[in-house]
N, C-alpha and C positions, 0 to 999 in steps of 0.2 A: 773691655770696650765700653765706652760711654754712649755710643750712638749706634743705631741700627745699620745693617749693611746697605739698605736701600739709599741711605744718605750718601754713602761713599760711591755707590753706583752712579748717581747723578753727578757727583763731584768728579769722578774719574772720566766720565763722558765729556764733560766740559774741559777738563785738563788735557785729554787726548786731542780734542779739536783745536785747542789753543796751540799746543806744541806742534801738532802736525801741520797746521796752516802756516805757522811761523817758520818752521824749517823748510817747508815746501816752497814758500815764497822766494827763497834765496835762488831758486832756479830762474827767476824772472826779474829779480831786483838785486842790485849790489848791496853789500852789507850796510854801508852808511844810510842808504835810503830806507832799508828795512828797519834800521835802528831808530831813525827819526819817527817813523810811524809808530813804533812801539813806545816811544817816549811820550806820546799823547794819550797813553792808556788812562791817565788820571781823569780825563774828561768823561769817557763812558763809565768809568767806575763811580764817579760822583753822581752821574745821572741815574744809573741803575740802583745806587744805594737808597734812593728815595722810594723805590718800588719793591725792594726785597722784603718779604715778611720777616719780622723780628728786628729790623733795623730802622727803616723809615727815617733816614738821616736827612737833616737840613744843614746846608753849609752857608757860611757868611758870604757876603758879596765879593770880598777881595779874593776868595778862593776861586770863584767862577772867573774873575778877571785873569787870574794867573793861568787857569786852564785855557782861556781864550788866547792868551799870549803864546802858549805852547802850540796851539793849533795853527795860528798865523805863522809862527816860526817854522812849523813843519811844512806848510804850503810853500813858503819861499824857498826852503831848502829843497823840496821835492821838485819844484819847477826848475831850479838851477841844476839839479842832478839829472833831470831829463834832457837837458841841453848838453851836458858834458859826459855823461856815461852812456855807453851803448847797451848796457844790461838793464833796460828799463822797459816794462811792459804793463799794460792795464790788467792783465791776468794776475800779475804779482800784487798790484794794488788791491784788487778784489780779494785775493787770498789773505793779505795782511789786514784788510778791513774786517774780514770774518774773524781773524784771530783776535782783533781788538774787541769785538762783540763777545767772544768767548771769555776774554780776560775780564770784561766788565761783570760777567756772571761769576767768574771764578773767585776773585778777591772778595766780593760781597757774600758769596755762599760760605766761604771759609770764615769770614767775620761773623756771619749769622750763626754758624755752628758753635763758635767760641762764646758768643753772647748768650745763646739760648741754653747752652750746656757748658758752664764755666769749668767743669771738671775734665773737659776734653784736653788731652795733651798734644803737643806738637808731634811727638813720636807716633801717637796713634793715627793722627790724620795723615801723616806722610806715609806710614806703612800700609794702612788700609787702602788709601787711594792708589798706591802703586800696585798692590796685590790685585785689586779689582781691575786696574787698567791694563795689566799684562795680558790676560786672555782677550781683551778687546783689540790689542795690537797684533796678535799673532795671525788671525785670519787675513787681514789686508796684506801683511808681509808675505804670506804664503801665496796669495792670489797674484801679487805683482812680481813674485820671484826675488824680492829684495833679500829675503832671509838667506837664500842659498848663495846669492852673489856676495853678501857680506861674509858668510862663513868661509867661502873659498878665498876671498881676499885676505881675511885675517890669517888663514892657514899659510898663505904665501908670505905675509909680512907679520911676523910674530910680535914685533914691537907694538903693533896696534893694541894688543891685549894690555900692555902696560899703560898705554895712553887711556884706554877705556876705564881701567881701574882708577887711575888718577882723576879722570873726569867724573867718575861716579862718586869718589870721595869729596871732591870739590862741590859737586852738585848737592850732595847730602848736607854739607855744612851750610851752603847757601839757602837751601830750602828750609832748613830748621830756623835759620836766622829770619827769613821772610815770614814764616808762620808765627814766629815770636813777635815780630813787629806788628803783624795783623792783629794778634791777640791783645797786644798792649795799646796800640795807637790807632787801629782801624785800617781799612783797605785803602782809603784815599791818601792818607799820610804815607803808607807803605809804598804806594805807587809813585809818589813824589821822590821818596828816598831812592828807589830803584831807577828813577829817571836821572837823578844826579849821577848815579853810578854809570848809566849808559853814556852820559856825556863824556866821561873819562875814557870809556871804551872807544867812542867815536874819534876822539882826538888821537888816541893811539893808532887807530886804523889809518888815519891820514899820515901819521908820522912814519909808521913801519912800511906801509904800501904807498908807493908814489902815485898820488891821485891829484887831479886839478882841484884847487880850492879857490872859488871866485868870491867876489864881493857879496853876491847874493847868498852864497853859503854862509859867509860871516854874519850877514844881517839876520838870517834865520837862527843861527846859533846864539846871537845876542838876544833875540826875543825870547828864546827858550830859557836862557839864563835869567832874564828878567822875570819870567813866569815862575821859575823855581824860587828865586829870591823873594818874590811877593808872597808865595805860599808859605815860606818859612817865617814870615813876620808874625809875631805873637798877637793874639786877639786882645783887644782892649776891654778888660772886665772891670775897670774901676767904677763906672757908674753903678754896676750891679752891686758891688761891694758897699758903696756909699748908701745905697738904698737899704741894703740889709742891715747896716749899722744903725741908720736912723730909725728904722722900724723897731730894732732891738731896744733903742733908748726909749721910744714911745711906750713899749711894753713895760719897761722898768718903772716909768713914771706912773703907770696905772696900778701898780701894786699898792695894796692897802698897808697901813702901818703895822698890823699884826703879821702880814706876810713878810714884810721887810725884817721884822724882829726874828721870825723863824729862819729866814735866810742868813741873818747875821749869826745866829746860834749854830747853824750848820757849818759856817765858815770857821767859827772859833773852835769847834770840836777837834779837827785834825791838828790845829796848833797846840 
């Protein structure tokens, strides 16, 4: 282990709050509405990244514009969904908003751990946060009685065990991939990548389950697609490169004759 256990206690608490509120909101929101809320995760992640110790990230203007397009697209989609879906409640909106706040801490905390201690592996973070989170989940499951209900249900339908094993394997692969993205490219870029994946899941939801899709839904999806495309545009670093090149030339001109002779000798030696 490269990090103390107290680091993973904080991480597990945020992780449990994020997943718990996300899953619980499905009792009050239908899946597409919940998915669109989660797709705007990049905005709180970017905002929180400026305050997390060890990161203090600053993002260019076009990335904030892309995040704003995501939020506007979400609002349009949610308003349309409130008119066409009976499974819509403000309690669900509050729960999923709390999950977004937890997500803003989660991604940046993971990136801060990788940044401040580069020797941390994805396996260590995934294993330790899961082991610490397990005892946190057991007490509420016992108090609500969900653990016994789930145990009895699984004993009556044995195929559920196979589904759970498959889901655990798929989740493991997905979590390792997400942690690798965070370690390599940062929390905000990872949030945009997972948002693009959510868009595919959303379209499949409307194709598999017959649900009304209005023009307002289409407008919201279009704005979200524009936000993702804008985020993926590369930053223009040419002016910085030109400045560095010109300053390098200026430094060469300031070299004395003897220094240039020594530099020429160093170049001839390898030849």
